[in-house]
C-alpha positions as CSV (number, residue, x, y, z in Angstrom):
1,M,100.0,88.6,108.1
2,K,99.8,89.6,104.5
3,A,102.8,88.9,102.3
4,P,105.0,91.9,101.5
5,I,105.1,93.2,98.0
6,S,108.4,93.7,96.2
7,P,109.7,97.2,96.7
8,I,108.7,99.6,93.8
9,R,111.7,100.6,91.8
10,R,109.9,102.7,89.2
11,E,109.1,106.4,89.7
12,R,107.3,106.3,93.0
13,G,104.0,107.9,92.4
14,S,103.1,106.0,89.2
15,G,104.6,102.8,90.5
16,V,102.5,102.8,93.7
17,F,99.4,103.6,91.7
18,N,99.9,100.9,89.1
19,T,100.7,98.3,91.8
20,L,97.6,99.1,93.8
21,R,95.4,99.2,90.7
22,E,96.6,95.7,89.7
23,M,95.9,94.6,93.2
24,A,92.4,95.9,92.9
25,I,91.8,94.3,89.5
26,S,93.1,90.9,90.7
27,C,91.1,91.1,93.9
28,Q,94.2,91.1,96.1
29,L,92.3,94.0,97.5
30,K,89.1,92.2,98.2
31,P,85.7,93.7,97.4
32,G,84.4,95.5,100.6
33,E,87.9,95.5,102.2
34,R,88.9,98.5,104.2
35,L,92.4,99.7,103.4
36,S,95.0,101.0,105.7
37,E,97.5,103.6,104.3
38,I,100.0,102.5,107.0
39,E,99.8,98.8,106.1
40,L,99.9,99.4,102.4
41,A,102.9,101.7,102.7
42,A,104.7,99.0,104.7
43,R,103.9,96.3,102.2
44,L,105.0,98.4,99.3
45,G,108.1,99.8,101.0
46,V,107.2,103.4,100.4
47,S,106.0,106.4,102.5
48,R,102.3,107.1,103.1
49,T,102.2,110.1,100.8
50,P,102.3,108.3,97.4
51,V,100.0,105.6,98.8
52,R,97.4,108.3,99.8
53,E,97.7,109.9,96.3
54,A,97.3,106.5,94.6
55,L,94.2,105.7,96.7
56,N,92.6,109.0,95.8
57,R,93.2,108.3,92.1
58,L,91.7,104.9,92.5
59,V,88.6,106.5,93.9
60,T,88.4,108.7,90.8
61,E,88.8,105.6,88.6
62,G,86.0,103.8,90.5
63,F,88.0,101.0,92.1
64,L,87.7,102.4,95.6
65,Q,85.3,104.4,97.6
66,P,85.8,106.7,100.6
67,C,84.6,105.4,103.9
68,S,84.5,106.7,107.5
69,R,88.1,105.7,108.2
70,G,89.8,106.1,104.9
71,F,89.1,103.9,101.8
72,M,87.4,100.7,100.9
73,R,87.6,98.5,97.8
74,R,84.3,98.9,96.0
75,P,82.1,95.9,96.4
76,L,81.3,93.9,93.3
77,D,77.6,93.9,92.9
78,V,75.9,92.1,90.0
79,Q,72.6,93.9,90.3
80,E,74.3,97.3,90.4
81,T,76.2,96.3,87.3
82,L,73.0,95.3,85.5
83,D,71.4,98.6,86.5
84,L,74.3,100.7,85.4
85,Y,74.5,99.0,82.0
86,E,70.7,99.2,81.5
87,A,71.0,103.0,82.1
88,R,73.9,103.2,79.7
89,V,71.9,101.4,77.0
90,A,69.1,103.9,77.4
91,V,71.4,107.0,77.3
92,E,73.4,105.7,74.3
93,R,70.4,104.7,72.3
94,E,69.0,108.3,72.6
95,C,72.5,109.7,71.7
96,L,72.5,107.4,68.7
97,R,69.0,108.4,67.6
98,L,70.0,112.1,67.6
99,A,73.3,111.3,66.0
100,L,71.5,109.8,63.1
101,L,69.7,113.1,62.6
102,R,72.5,115.5,63.5
103,G,75.8,113.7,62.9
104,T,77.8,115.4,60.1
105,P,80.0,113.7,57.5
106,E,83.0,115.4,59.1
107,Q,82.2,113.9,62.5
108,L,81.7,110.4,60.9
109,D,85.0,110.7,59.1
110,E,86.8,111.8,62.3
111,A,85.2,108.9,64.2
112,Q,86.4,106.5,61.5
113,T,89.9,107.9,61.7
114,F,89.9,107.5,65.5
115,L,88.6,103.9,65.2
116,N,91.3,103.1,62.7
117,H,93.9,104.4,65.1
118,S,92.3,102.5,68.0
119,R,92.4,99.2,66.1
120,A,96.1,99.7,65.3
121,V,97.1,100.1,68.9
122,S,99.3,97.4,70.2
123,V,97.8,94.7,72.4
124,D,100.6,95.5,74.9
125,T,99.2,98.9,75.4
126,P,98.4,99.5,79.2
127,M,94.9,98.6,80.1
128,A,94.0,102.1,81.2
129,E,94.7,103.4,77.7
130,L,92.6,100.6,76.1
131,V,89.7,101.4,78.4
132,A,90.1,105.2,77.6
133,L,90.1,104.4,73.8
134,D,86.8,102.4,74.2
135,E,85.2,105.2,76.2
136,A,86.4,107.8,73.6
137,F,84.7,106.0,70.8
138,H,81.4,106.0,72.6
139,R,81.9,109.7,73.6
140,R,82.2,110.5,69.9
141,L,78.9,108.9,69.2
142,A,77.4,111.0,72.0
143,A,79.0,114.2,70.7
144,M,77.2,113.6,67.4
145,S,73.9,113.9,69.2
146,G,74.6,117.6,69.8
147,N,73.0,117.3,73.3
148,A,75.4,118.4,76.1
149,E,73.1,117.0,78.9
150,L,73.1,113.5,77.4
151,Q,76.9,113.7,77.1
152,R,77.2,114.6,80.7
153,M,74.9,111.7,81.7
154,L,77.1,109.3,79.7
155,D,80.3,110.7,81.3
156,S,78.8,110.2,84.8
157,L,77.9,106.6,83.9
158,N,81.3,106.0,82.5
159,D,82.9,107.2,85.7
160,R,80.9,104.6,87.7
161,I,81.5,101.6,85.3
162,R,85.1,102.4,84.4
163,F,86.6,99.8,86.7
164,L,84.2,97.2,85.3
165,R,85.5,97.8,81.8
166,W,88.9,96.5,83.0
167,I,87.1,93.2,83.6
168,D,85.6,93.5,80.1
169,M,89.0,94.1,78.4
170,E,90.7,91.3,80.3
171,H,88.0,88.6,79.7
172,V,86.7,89.6,76.2
173,G,89.6,91.0,74.4
174,R,89.6,93.9,71.9
175,D,89.0,92.3,68.5
176,S,85.3,91.6,68.9
177,T,84.8,95.1,70.5
178,Q,86.6,96.9,67.7
179,Q,84.5,95.0,65.0
180,E,81.3,95.9,66.9
181,H,82.3,99.6,66.9
182,Q,83.0,99.4,63.2
183,S,79.5,97.9,62.6
184,I,77.8,100.7,64.6
185,L,79.7,103.4,62.6
186,E,78.9,101.9,59.3
187,A,75.2,101.8,60.1
188,L,75.4,105.4,61.2
189,R,77.0,106.4,57.9
190,R,74.2,104.6,56.0
191,R,71.7,106.4,58.3
192,D,70.3,102.9,59.0
193,A,68.6,103.6,62.3
194,S,67.4,100.0,62.9
195,A,70.8,98.5,62.3
196,A,72.7,101.1,64.2
197,E,70.5,100.7,67.3
198,Q,70.6,96.9,67.1
199,H,74.4,96.9,66.8
200,L,74.7,99.3,69.7
201,S,72.3,97.4,71.9
202,D,73.9,94.1,71.2
203,H,77.3,95.5,71.9
204,I,76.5,97.0,75.3
205,V,74.2,94.1,76.4
206,L,76.9,91.5,75.5
207,R,79.5,93.4,77.5
208,R,77.0,93.7,80.4
209,D,76.3,90.0,80.5
210,Q,80.0,89.1,80.2
211,I,81.0,91.4,83.0
212,A,78.1,90.2,85.2
213,E,79.2,86.6,84.7
214,A,82.8,87.5,85.5
215,I,81.7,89.2,88.7
216,R,79.7,86.1,89.7
217,L,82.7,83.9,89.1
218,T,85.0,86.3,91.0
219,L,82.6,86.4,94.0
220,A,82.3,82.6,94.0
221,R,86.0,82.2,94.0
222,L,86.5,84.7,96.9
223,E,83.8,82.9,98.9
224,A,85.5,79.6,98.4
225,A,89.0,80.9,99.3
């Protein structure tokens, strides 16, 4: 029998969601595991309603997926991760190419202001907000392209890799990420296409490789358990 979880004393809805999300990140909810609303409600000491709401939110954030009898923790798949990041590189490179042609000084200034704000955010900021800040910077680059379809493609990819970015943030940290963002933006401001593309590609590929390795280690640990 699985160990009970300490009753949630915070506001019920957000408390249940945060607890289940942490369980997913830490692999207490194992990849591929089918989840029972009844069992989770009992473990958390709450009714089924906030559990169901939390599980649906976790589907939206990419941690879970619907299955024939409820929900399942999304499997960790190294090849799927590599494929998604390869697609992300392709989309963001094209966004960057167009941004070099179409990005306005006002957009560049706004992106710099946003990046300054992002770098000043406390390290104690909840992980969901840190991930959202990272996505928001890349969405600003995509917006400079002036191409709504490319922006929609990037949004779709972000939805599918969002839960992987939690692994990124936890294993890599923010300092290197923020400096890489700054280098991309500076190259954009100089209209240096070669440097901008190189910085962007290095940034995404490094994240991809680090996340893929973290997934391999996690899967090996789960198999050995």
